[in-house]
C-alpha positions in Angstrom: 3.3 -30.3 -10.1 1.3 -28.7 -7.3 3.3 -26.3 -5.1 3.5 -26.9 -1.4 4.0 -23.1 -1.1 0.9 -22.0 -2.9 -0.5 -20.0 0.0 2.9 -18.3 0.6 3.2 -17.4 -3.0 -0.3 -16.0 -3.1 0.4 -13.9 0.0 3.6 -12.5 -1.6 1.8 -11.9 -4.9 -1.0 -10.0 -3.3 1.4 -7.9 -1.3 3.5 -7.0 -4.4 0.3 -6.0 -6.3 -0.8 -3.8 -3.4 2.6 -2.1 -3.5 1.9 -1.2 -7.1 -1.7 -0.2 -6.4 -0.5 2.2 -3.7 1.8 3.9 -6.3 4.9 3.1 -4.2 6.7 1.6 -7.2 7.0 2.1 -11.0 7.8 -0.3 -13.8 9.8 -3.2 -12.3 11.1 -1.3 -9.2 10.7 -2.6 -5.7 9.7 -5.9 -4.1 7.9 -7.6 -1.2 8.7 -10.9 0.4 6.7 -13.2 2.8 8.4 -15.7 5.1 7.5 -19.2 6.1 9.5 -19.8 9.4 8.4 -23.4 9.8 9.9 -24.4 6.4 12.8 -21.9 6.6 12.0 -20.2 3.3 10.5 -17.0 2.0 8.6 -16.0 -1.2 9.8 -13.0 -3.2 9.1 -11.2 -6.4 11.2 -12.4 -9.4 13.7 -9.9 -10.7 12.8 -7.4 -13.5 9.2 -8.5 -13.9 6.6 -5.8 -14.4 3.8 -5.8 -11.9 1.2 -5.9 -14.7 2.7 -9.2 -15.9 3.3 -10.8 -12.5 1.4 -14.0 -11.7 1.3 -16.0 -8.4 3.1 -18.9 -10.0 6.0 -16.5 -10.9 6.8 -15.9 -7.2 10.2 -17.5 -6.3 10.7 -19.5 -3.1 14.2 -19.1 -1.5 15.8 -20.4 1.6 17.7 -18.2 4.1 21.0 -19.1 2.4 19.7 -17.6 -0.9 19.2 -21.0 -2.6 16.2 -21.3 -4.9 13.8 -23.9 -3.5 11.0 -23.5 -6.1 10.6 -21.3 -9.2 12.0 -21.0 -12.7 12.9 -17.3 -12.5 15.7 -15.4 -10.8 14.6 -13.9 -7.5 14.8 -10.2 -6.8 18.3 -8.7 -6.8 17.5 -7.6 -3.2 17.0 -11.2 -2.1 20.2 -11.4 0.0 19.0 -8.3 2.0 15.7 -9.9 2.8 17.4 -13.2 3.8 19.8 -11.4 6.1 17.0 -9.6 7.9 14.9 -12.8 8.2 17.8 -14.6 9.7 18.6 -12.0 12.3 15.1 -10.6 13.2 13.0 -13.6 14.1 9.6 -11.7 14.5 9.6 -10.3 11.0 7.1 -11.9 8.7 7.4 -9.7 5.6 9.7 -7.2 4.1 9.1 -4.5 1.4 11.5 -2.3 -0.5 10.2 0.6 -2.6 11.4 3.5 -4.7 8.7 5.8 -3.4 9.4 9.5 -4.2 9.5 11.2 -0.9 11.1 8.3 1.0 13.8 8.1 -1.6 14.3 11.9 -1.5 14.9 11.8 2.2 17.3 8.8 1.7 19.2 10.8 -0.9 19.4 13.7 1.5 21.0 11.3 4.1 18.8 12.6 6.9 16.6 11.0 9.5 12.9 12.0 9.2 12.1 14.1 12.3 8.9 13.3 14.2 7.0 16.5 13.6 3.4 15.4 14.1 0.9 12.9 15.5 0.6 11.0 12.2 4.2 10.0 12.7 3.7 9.3 16.5 0.7 7.1 15.7 3.2 4.6 14.3 6.5 5.1 16.1 8.1 7.2 18.8 11.4 7.8 17.1 12.6 9.7 14.1 12.7 7.4 11.0 16.4 6.5 10.8 18.6 6.9 7.8 21.6 4.6 7.6 24.7 6.3 6.2 25.7 5.5 2.6 27.6 2.2 2.2 31.4 2.2 2.3 33.3 1.4 -0.9 34.6 -1.9 0.5 31.1 -3.1 1.3 29.8 -1.9 -2.1 32.5 -3.9 -3.9 31.9 -6.9 -1.7 28.6 -8.7 -1.2 26.5 -5.6 -1.8 23.0 -6.9 -1.2 24.0 -8.9 1.8 25.8 -5.9 3.2 22.7 -3.8 2.8 21.1 -6.1 5.3 24.1 -5.7 7.6 23.9 -2.0 7.2 20.3 -1.9 8.3 20.9 -4.0 11.4 24.1 -2.1 12.3 22.1 1.2 12.1 19.5 -0.1 14.5 22.3 -1.2 16.9 24.1 2.2 16.7 20.9 4.1 17.2 19.7 1.7 19.9 16.4 1.1 18.1 14.1 -2.0 18.2 13.0 -3.4 14.9 9.7 -4.4 16.6 8.9 -0.8 17.4 10.5 1.0 14.4 9.5 -1.1 11.3 11.1 1.1 8.7 14.4 2.6 7.6 16.0 4.7 4.9 19.3 3.7 3.3 21.4 6.7 2.4 21.5 7.4 -1.4 19.4 4.3 -1.9 15.8 4.2 -0.5 13.4 2.7 2.0 12.9 -0.7 3.5 9.9 -1.6 5.8 8.9 -4.8 7.5 6.2 -6.2 9.8 4.5 -9.3 11.1 3.3 -10.1 7.5 3.9 -9.1 3.9 0.7 -7.0 4.1 2.0 -5.1 7.2 5.3 -4.5 5.4 3.4 -2.8 2.5 1.3 -0.9 5.0 4.4 0.4 6.7 5.9 1.4 3.4 2.9 3.5 2.6 3.0 5.1 6.1 6.7 5.9 5.6 6.0 7.6 2.3 3.1 9.6 3.8 5.2 10.7 6.7 8.2 11.5 4.4 5.9 13.8 2.3 4.4 15.5 5.4 7.8 16.2 6.9 9.1 17.6 3.6 6.1 19.9 3.3 6.4 20.9 7.0 10.0 22.1 6.4 9.0 24.0 3.3 6.4 26.0 5.3 8.6 26.4 8.4 12.3 25.4 8.0 12.5 25.7 11.8 9.5 23.6 12.7 9.9 22.1 16.1 9.9 18.4 16.9 6.7 17.1 18.4 6.8 17.3 22.2 7.3 14.1 24.1 3.9 14.1 25.9 2.1 14.1 22.5 4.4 11.4 21.1 3.6 9.1 24.1 -0.1 9.8 24.0 -0.5 9.0 20.3 1.7 6.0 20.3 0.2 4.5 23.5 -3.4 4.9 22.5 -2.7 2.6 19.5 0.0 0.4 20.8 0.3 0.7 24.5 -0.9 -1.7 27.2 -4.1 0.2 27.6 -4.6 1.1 23.9 -8.1 2.2 23.0 -7.9 3.0 19.3 -10.0 0.9 16.9 -12.6 -1.8 17.5 
């Protein structure tokens, strides 16, 4: 039977394969999803399937209540996290979760990534937030759902906008990134990993490296994202 979600599955498949091509995942780690707001569903990688073996038809379609709408495989174990974010952040079109080395290292260190340079400022004006490790009662409860709660609570506590800061670290766990599409979520995952590596190396060279000054942060962010942006064609 022909799938009504063929294009959505293809978008999700291509994003997952790109995650692998960018060396942001190994083996079966990580996942990307793509949402269809009109039909109230999203496509996500099936659980435990190697990227080399993944096919577009393997992608699972799930609704926002975590019910399988189409697909013969179990969806990613992180599906409830994706569903919670889609339900609460209406402008998100895709979500990615990786186990990229430097991003995970910062998450395991339980530290925000400071804004040291213009590469960081080209993409966001804030430090990359790290949510605190999950409490025991939340771990023992609905763990994956509570990971989504944890992400949104962190943004509320730090007074951040998910539209401006499209990435986060979860303490002791790893990174999540999102964007207007699944492809943008993958892009932001790579940006996060590059910034994480640069910040780590910066602190190795100078443990007292200063934060980028506000005037440079504003200049670099505004020239790409401001009302009078002039970067690109």
